[in-house]
C-alpha positions as CSV (number, residue, x, y, z in Angstrom):
1,M,25.7,185.6,9.9
2,K,23.7,188.8,11.4
3,F,22.6,186.0,13.9
4,L,25.6,184.3,14.6
5,S,27.6,187.9,15.5
6,L,24.7,188.5,17.9
7,C,25.0,185.4,19.5
8,V,28.9,185.8,19.9
9,F,28.2,189.4,21.5
10,V,25.4,188.1,23.9
11,T,28.0,185.1,25.1
12,T,31.1,187.3,25.4
13,L,28.5,189.8,27.6
14,L,27.4,187.2,29.7
15,L,31.1,186.0,30.2
16,H,31.8,189.6,31.2
17,S,29.1,189.7,33.7
18,I,29.9,186.6,35.5
19,S,33.4,187.5,35.9
20,A,32.3,190.9,37.5
21,L,30.2,189.4,40.0
22,A,32.8,186.9,40.8
23,D,34.4,187.5,44.3
24,D,38.2,187.6,43.8
25,V,40.2,185.6,46.6
26,W,44.0,186.3,46.1
27,V,46.2,183.7,47.0
28,V,49.7,184.8,48.1
29,E,52.1,182.3,49.1
30,I,55.0,182.6,52.2
31,N,57.1,179.7,51.3
32,G,60.2,179.5,53.6
33,G,62.0,182.1,56.1
34,I,60.5,185.4,56.7
35,G,62.9,188.0,55.8
36,P,63.1,191.3,54.1
37,A,61.9,190.2,50.9
38,T,59.1,188.1,52.0
39,S,57.7,191.2,54.5
40,D,57.7,193.8,51.6
41,F,56.1,191.3,48.8
42,V,53.5,190.4,51.5
43,A,52.9,193.9,52.3
44,R,52.6,195.2,49.0
45,E,50.3,192.6,48.1
46,I,47.9,193.2,51.2
47,E,48.1,197.1,49.9
48,Q,47.2,195.9,46.2
49,A,44.1,193.8,47.3
50,Q,42.6,196.8,48.9
51,I,43.2,199.1,46.2
52,D,41.7,196.0,43.5
53,N,38.7,195.7,46.1
54,A,39.4,192.0,46.5
55,S,37.0,190.0,48.6
56,L,39.6,188.0,50.4
57,V,43.6,187.5,50.7
58,V,44.9,183.8,51.5
59,L,48.3,183.7,52.5
60,K,49.3,180.3,52.1
61,M,52.1,179.4,54.7
62,N,54.7,177.2,55.3
63,T,57.5,178.8,57.2
64,P,60.2,178.0,60.0
65,G,60.2,181.2,61.5
66,G,62.4,184.4,60.5
67,L,63.3,187.9,61.6
68,D,61.3,189.8,63.9
69,T,61.2,192.8,62.0
70,S,60.0,191.3,58.8
71,M,57.1,189.4,61.0
72,R,55.9,192.5,62.5
73,D,55.9,194.4,59.1
74,I,53.5,191.5,57.9
75,I,51.3,191.7,61.1
76,R,50.9,195.6,60.6
77,A,49.8,195.0,57.0
78,I,46.9,192.3,58.3
79,T,45.7,194.1,61.4
80,T,45.4,197.4,59.3
81,S,43.9,196.1,56.2
82,S,40.4,196.8,55.0
83,V,40.1,193.3,53.4
84,P,40.0,190.2,55.4
85,I,43.1,188.0,55.7
86,A,42.8,184.2,56.0
87,T,46.0,182.3,56.8
88,W,45.8,178.8,55.9
89,V,49.0,176.7,56.9
90,G,49.3,174.2,54.3
91,P,49.4,171.6,52.2
92,A,49.9,168.7,54.8
93,G,53.4,168.9,56.1
94,S,53.8,172.4,56.4
95,R,54.3,174.6,59.2
96,A,53.6,178.0,60.9
97,A,56.7,178.0,63.4
98,S,58.1,181.2,65.4
99,A,57.2,183.9,63.5
100,G,54.4,182.0,61.6
101,T,52.6,181.4,64.5
102,Y,52.4,185.3,65.2
103,I,51.0,185.9,61.5
104,L,48.4,183.2,61.7
105,L,47.0,184.2,65.6
106,A,47.0,188.0,64.0
107,S,44.9,187.2,60.8
108,H,41.0,187.5,60.7
109,I,40.7,184.1,60.0
110,A,43.1,181.2,60.8
111,S,43.2,177.7,59.4
112,M,45.4,174.5,59.1
113,A,45.4,171.6,57.2
114,P,45.5,168.5,58.6
115,G,49.1,167.2,59.2
116,T,50.3,170.4,60.2
117,N,51.7,172.1,63.3
118,L,52.7,175.6,64.8
119,G,54.2,177.2,67.8
120,A,57.8,177.5,69.2
121,A,57.3,181.4,69.1
122,T,60.3,181.8,71.5
123,P,62.7,184.3,70.4
124,V,65.7,183.4,69.6
125,S,68.6,185.4,71.8
126,L,69.4,188.7,70.4
127,G,72.2,189.3,72.5
128,G,74.9,188.3,74.3
129,G,75.0,184.8,75.5
130,K,74.3,182.2,78.7
131,A,75.0,184.2,82.1
132,P,77.8,183.2,84.2
133,D,76.9,180.4,86.9
134,K,78.2,180.9,90.2
135,S,80.2,177.5,90.0
136,D,81.8,178.9,86.9
137,N,83.3,182.1,89.0
138,P,86.9,181.4,89.5
139,F,86.4,184.2,92.3
140,A,83.7,182.6,94.3
141,P,84.2,181.1,97.7
142,K,85.5,177.4,97.0
143,G,82.9,175.3,98.9
144,D,79.7,175.8,99.7
145,S,79.8,173.8,102.9
146,Q,82.4,176.1,104.4
147,K,80.3,179.0,103.7
148,G,77.1,177.2,105.3
149,D,79.5,176.2,108.6
150,E,80.5,179.9,108.6
151,N,77.0,181.1,108.5
152,S,75.6,178.5,111.1
153,A,78.6,179.8,113.6
154,K,77.6,183.3,112.9
155,K,73.9,182.7,113.3
156,D,73.5,184.3,116.2
157,D,75.4,187.3,115.3
158,S,73.6,187.3,111.7
159,T,71.5,190.8,110.9
160,S,68.1,191.7,109.4
161,D,69.9,192.4,106.1
162,D,71.3,189.3,105.8
163,K,68.3,187.9,106.3
164,S,66.6,189.8,103.7
165,V,69.0,188.4,101.4
166,T,68.8,185.0,102.3
167,S,65.2,185.0,101.7
168,K,65.5,186.9,98.2
169,S,68.1,184.2,97.0
170,D,65.7,181.4,98.5
171,D,62.6,183.1,96.3
172,E,65.1,182.9,93.3
173,A,65.9,179.3,93.6
174,K,62.2,178.5,94.1
175,S,61.1,180.4,91.5
176,S,63.8,179.2,89.0
177,E,62.6,175.1,90.1
178,S,59.1,176.1,89.2
179,D,60.1,177.4,85.9
180,Q,61.8,174.3,85.3
181,Q,59.0,172.1,86.8
182,E,56.2,174.1,84.1
183,G,58.8,173.8,81.6
184,R,59.3,177.2,81.1
185,V,62.1,178.9,78.8
186,K,64.8,180.0,81.5
187,A,65.6,183.6,80.9
188,T,69.3,184.0,82.2
189,T,69.7,187.6,81.7
190,A,67.8,190.5,81.8
191,M,67.7,191.0,78.4
192,E,66.1,187.8,77.6
193,K,64.0,188.5,80.1
194,K,62.9,191.7,78.4
195,V,62.4,190.1,74.9
196,I,61.1,187.3,75.9
197,N,58.2,189.3,78.2
198,D,57.8,191.4,75.3
199,A,57.3,188.6,73.0
200,A,54.6,187.1,75.6
201,A,52.7,190.8,75.8
202,Y,52.4,190.6,71.7
203,I,51.4,187.3,70.9
204,V,48.8,187.7,74.0
205,S,47.7,190.8,72.3
206,L,47.3,189.0,69.1
207,A,45.3,185.8,70.1
208,K,43.0,188.5,71.6
209,L,42.0,190.8,68.6
210,H,40.0,187.8,67.4
211,G,39.0,186.0,70.5
212,R,41.8,183.1,70.7
213,N,43.3,181.2,73.2
214,D,45.6,183.5,74.9
215,V,46.6,181.3,77.4
216,W,48.0,178.9,75.3
217,A,49.6,181.9,72.7
218,E,51.7,182.7,75.9
219,K,52.9,179.0,76.2
220,A,54.1,179.1,72.7
221,V,56.7,182.2,73.6
222,R,57.4,181.0,77.7
223,E,57.5,177.3,76.8
224,A,58.3,176.8,73.2
225,A,54.8,174.8,73.2
226,S,53.7,173.6,69.9
227,L,50.6,172.0,68.6
228,D,49.3,169.7,65.7
229,S,46.4,170.7,63.8
230,E,43.8,169.0,65.6
231,N,44.9,170.1,68.8
232,A,44.9,173.6,67.4
233,L,41.4,173.3,66.8
234,T,40.4,171.9,70.2
235,E,42.3,174.3,72.2
236,N,40.6,177.5,69.8
237,V,44.2,178.5,68.3
238,I,42.7,178.2,64.9
239,D,39.0,178.9,63.5
240,F,39.0,175.2,61.2
241,L,40.6,172.7,59.6
242,A,40.9,172.8,55.7
243,S,42.8,170.8,53.5
244,N,42.4,172.5,50.5
245,L,42.0,176.1,49.5
246,D,38.3,175.5,48.3
247,Q,37.5,174.3,52.0
248,V,38.9,177.4,53.2
249,V,36.5,179.3,51.4
250,E,33.2,177.4,52.0
251,K,34.2,177.3,56.0
252,T,35.0,181.2,55.5
253,N,31.7,182.0,53.9
254,G,29.3,182.8,56.6
255,K,32.0,183.8,59.4
256,T,31.6,187.0,60.9
257,V,35.1,188.7,61.2
258,V,36.6,192.2,63.2
259,I,37.8,194.1,60.4
260,N,39.4,197.3,61.9
261,G,37.2,197.2,65.2
262,V,34.0,196.4,62.7
263,E,32.5,193.1,62.7
264,Q,31.7,192.2,59.4
265,E,29.9,189.0,57.9
266,M,31.9,187.0,55.0
267,S,30.0,186.3,51.8
268,L,31.9,184.8,49.0
269,A,29.9,183.5,45.7
270,N,31.0,182.0,42.5
271,V,34.5,182.9,43.9
272,Q,38.1,183.2,41.6
273,F,41.2,182.3,42.8
274,I,43.9,184.6,41.9
275,E,47.6,183.3,42.3
276,R,49.6,186.0,42.9
277,E,53.0,185.4,41.5
278,Q,56.3,186.6,42.8
279,D,57.6,189.7,40.8
280,W,61.4,190.2,40.2
281,R,61.5,192.9,43.5
282,F,60.9,190.0,45.4
283,S,63.6,188.0,43.7
284,L,65.8,190.8,43.9
285,L,65.3,191.6,47.7
286,S,65.6,187.6,48.3
287,V,69.4,187.9,46.3
288,I,70.6,190.9,48.2
289,T,69.4,190.5,51.4
290,N,70.8,187.4,52.0
291,P,73.7,188.0,54.4
292,N,76.3,186.1,52.6
293,V,75.4,188.1,49.5
294,A,75.3,191.4,51.0
295,Y,78.8,190.5,52.6
296,I,80.7,189.8,49.5
297,L,78.8,193.0,47.7
298,M,80.3,195.2,50.6
299,L,83.7,193.7,50.5
300,I,83.4,193.8,46.4
301,G,82.3,197.5,46.8
302,I,85.4,198.2,49.2
303,Y,88.1,197.2,47.3
304,G,86.5,198.4,44.1
305,L,87.1,201.8,45.2
306,L,90.2,201.1,46.9
307,L,91.8,200.2,43.4
308,E,90.0,203.0,41.6
309,F,91.6,205.7,44.6
310,Y,95.1,203.8,43.7
311,N,94.8,203.9,40.0
312,P,92.8,206.9,39.0
313,G,91.2,206.9,35.2
314,V,90.6,203.2,34.6
315,G,87.0,203.7,35.5
316,L,85.5,200.1,36.0
317,P,87.1,199.2,39.4
318,G,85.4,202.4,40.7
319,V,82.0,202.0,38.9
320,M,81.7,198.4,39.8
321,G,82.7,199.4,43.6
322,G,80.5,202.1,43.9
323,I,77.4,200.0,42.4
324,C,78.2,197.0,44.7
325,L,78.6,199.2,47.8
326,L,75.3,201.0,47.6
327,L,73.6,197.6,47.0
328,A,75.7,196.2,50.3
329,M,74.1,199.3,52.3
330,Y,70.6,199.2,50.7
331,S,70.7,195.2,51.9
332,L,72.4,195.5,55.3
333,Q,70.2,198.0,56.4
334,M,66.9,195.8,55.9
335,L,68.9,192.9,58.0
336,P,69.9,192.8,61.7
337,V,73.5,194.0,61.3
338,S,75.5,194.8,64.5
339,Y,77.5,197.8,64.1
340,A,80.3,196.5,66.3
341,G,81.0,193.5,63.6
342,L,80.6,196.4,60.9
343,G,82.7,198.6,62.6
344,L,86.0,195.8,63.3
345,L,85.4,194.6,59.6
346,L,86.4,197.9,58.6
347,L,88.8,198.3,61.0
348,G,90.4,195.1,59.7
349,I,90.7,196.4,56.3
350,A,92.0,199.3,57.2
351,L,95.0,197.7,59.3
352,M,95.9,195.2,56.1
353,I,96.0,198.6,54.1
354,A,98.3,200.2,56.8
355,E,100.5,197.2,56.9
356,A,101.0,197.7,52.8
357,F,102.0,201.2,53.4
358,T,103.8,201.3,56.3
359,P,105.7,197.6,57.1
360,S,105.1,197.0,60.5
361,F,106.7,193.5,60.4
362,G,103.3,192.0,60.5
363,I,101.8,193.8,63.5
364,F,98.9,195.8,61.5
365,G,98.2,192.9,59.1
366,L,97.8,190.2,61.6
367,G,95.8,192.4,63.5
368,G,93.9,193.4,60.3
369,V,93.4,189.7,59.7
370,V,92.0,189.0,63.5
371,A,89.8,192.0,63.2
372,F,88.4,191.1,59.6
373,V,87.4,187.7,60.8
374,L,85.9,188.5,64.0
375,G,83.9,191.6,62.4
376,S,82.7,188.9,59.7
377,I,81.4,186.7,62.3
378,M,79.6,189.2,64.3
379,L,78.3,191.3,61.2
380,M,74.9,189.8,61.6
381,D,73.2,190.0,65.1
382,T,70.7,187.5,65.0
383,E,71.3,183.6,66.1
384,L,68.6,182.1,63.3
385,P,70.6,179.9,61.0
386,G,69.1,181.5,57.8
387,Y,70.6,184.8,58.5
388,K,74.2,184.3,59.7
389,I,77.3,184.5,57.5
390,A,78.7,181.3,56.3
391,L,82.1,180.4,58.3
392,P,83.6,178.8,55.1
393,L,82.8,181.9,53.3
394,I,84.2,184.2,56.0
395,I,87.7,182.0,55.8
396,G,87.9,181.8,52.2
397,L,87.3,186.1,52.1
398,T,89.8,186.5,54.8
399,V,92.4,184.6,53.1
400,V,91.6,186.0,49.5
401,S,91.8,189.9,51.5
402,A,95.0,189.1,53.1
403,L,96.4,188.2,49.9
404,F,94.6,190.9,47.8
405,T,96.1,193.4,50.2
406,F,99.5,192.2,50.9
407,V,100.3,191.3,47.4
408,M,98.5,193.5,45.3
409,L,98.7,196.8,47.0
410,S,102.5,196.2,47.8
411,L,103.0,195.9,44.0
412,L,100.9,199.2,43.1
413,L,102.9,201.3,45.8
414,K,106.4,199.8,44.0
415,T,104.9,200.7,41.0
416,R,104.7,204.4,42.4
417,R,108.0,204.2,43.8
418,K,109.7,203.8,40.2
419,P,111.4,207.0,38.5
420,V,109.1,209.0,36.6
421,T,109.4,208.0,32.3
422,T,107.1,210.9,30.9
423,G,106.4,214.4,31.4
424,V,108.7,217.9,31.0
425,D,111.0,216.7,34.0
426,V,112.3,213.7,32.2
427,I,113.7,215.9,28.9
428,I,116.3,217.5,31.2
429,G,119.9,215.9,30.8
430,Q,118.7,214.5,27.3
431,Y,120.2,215.0,24.4
432,A,118.6,216.7,21.5
433,K,119.6,217.4,17.7
434,V,119.9,220.8,16.1
435,V,117.6,221.2,13.5
436,S,117.6,224.9,12.6
437,G,118.6,228.3,13.9
438,F,121.5,229.5,16.4
439,P,123.3,230.8,17.6
440,G,120.6,233.0,19.6
441,S,117.3,230.3,19.2
442,G,116.7,228.0,17.0
443,R,115.0,224.5,17.1
444,V,115.7,220.9,18.5
445,L,114.7,217.2,18.2
446,V,113.8,215.3,21.5
447,D,112.2,211.9,21.6
448,G,110.6,212.4,18.4
449,E,109.7,216.3,19.3
450,I,110.7,219.5,17.7
451,W,111.3,222.0,20.3
452,Q,112.2,225.9,20.3
453,A,115.5,226.1,22.1
454,R,117.9,229.1,23.3
455,C,121.9,228.4,23.0
456,A,124.7,231.6,22.9
457,D,126.9,229.2,21.1
458,G,126.5,228.7,16.9
459,L,125.2,225.3,16.5
460,L,125.5,223.5,13.2
461,V,122.4,221.3,11.9
462,G,122.6,218.0,13.1
463,Q,124.7,218.6,15.9
464,R,124.4,217.0,19.0
465,V,123.3,219.4,22.2
466,I,122.3,218.4,26.0
467,V,119.1,220.1,27.1
468,K,119.7,221.9,30.5
469,K,116.4,223.7,31.3
470,V,112.8,223.9,30.4
471,S,111.3,227.2,30.4
472,G,107.5,226.7,29.5
473,L,107.6,226.1,25.8
474,W,111.3,226.6,25.6
475,L,114.4,224.3,26.2
476,D,118.1,225.7,27.3
477,V,120.6,223.7,25.4
478,E,124.2,223.6,25.4
479,T,126.9,221.8,23.2
480,S,127.4,218.2,24.8
481,Y,130.6,217.3,26.3
482,V,131.4,215.3,23.5
483,D,130.9,218.1,20.8
484,K,133.5,220.3,22.9
485,N,136.0,218.0,23.0
486,S,135.8,217.5,19.3
487,D,136.0,221.0,18.6
488,K,139.1,221.5,20.8
489,E,141.0,218.9,18.7
């Protein structure tokens, strides 16, 4: 028996020793659009991996792209990490498009599975629309041929300034033609040029961090270029191809990576994969940072507080409204919100409420509906499909908001205009019944309540009197008109 116990003890000790010597490789999955929930989850996992001394963190990625701010948060966590980060685009059929390309190039190890692709990293325009062409300008001259004739007629009288302008326009035309021939994305406004130039400089700097092809990286931004996994390896965009996580670890082992400016040779033995599960915080952020959910929460919060202000004492609308409004504010501050859209949305609600207070034959109400719809459409300041508010939801909530405002608030105001049915003021003019006392002072019964009363006349028990005045806790009463006539008879 002692021998058996000793064997169990030794076996347990050996197992613990083996697990202690194993290199932990954390696997963190990025699947879908990159938003605030994903960036928060990945950044927290990388930070925890550093605390737990993990040997390697593998980002298993399949993404169509995402928000610029969320992407930069993930990249900042990668570039400042003391634990090497390997990004693997896999399994087959996955992609690292747009924001995923930036993350892949920023990682210490970049790998892809066969049958995957990356690229198309041109930032989606966050600002205004397309710049108007000269042909679309109704105030432009009607014909280029006429302008050409006029210029040719005045050729001898042209100044050097005119020549410089003509030369500048020719250069712009040549530049535009060269951009189209090279396949570059055409930037029509100053803001688009700034965004593209900033993104190009950013992705080039990330590619240079680990000696990758910065020329192609710039093309991925300026020309929206894409590559499959085999060509990405040929073009020195990634480090190697790997069909699964075991091959990622196998090919990473022995490579030299630069971590915070210091070269470090990867040495992985007896690897133990640890799948990191998405926690409740990720699930909560994924829900409330959905623009549609944030939009609904904001409206529930506003209307809940309005109901509480109009009917104080109920409690439930105020509590729910406060909670929903705070959740909406928390989610909106993590999303690309247009403050102009938010202002129009609030203005629309205010105008619809004003229509209920001061009827203006529909002017306030119609203006409120228009402002509400425009504000809802403009609320999300991005062109990414996954971060726009659904149009059917906007239409539905607009109809509900209009009905809620015009019907519910009108009913509430009608209720407030009704005469008072309770309180001290209602007692004046009512009939009371003498209980005891009088003349001088006594007691009377009014609406089932016994009050102290004063009257100069002599009154009999059970006689009806009328309340003329309320003075604190005393009533001034006098004989009713009917009782006076009966006394005369």
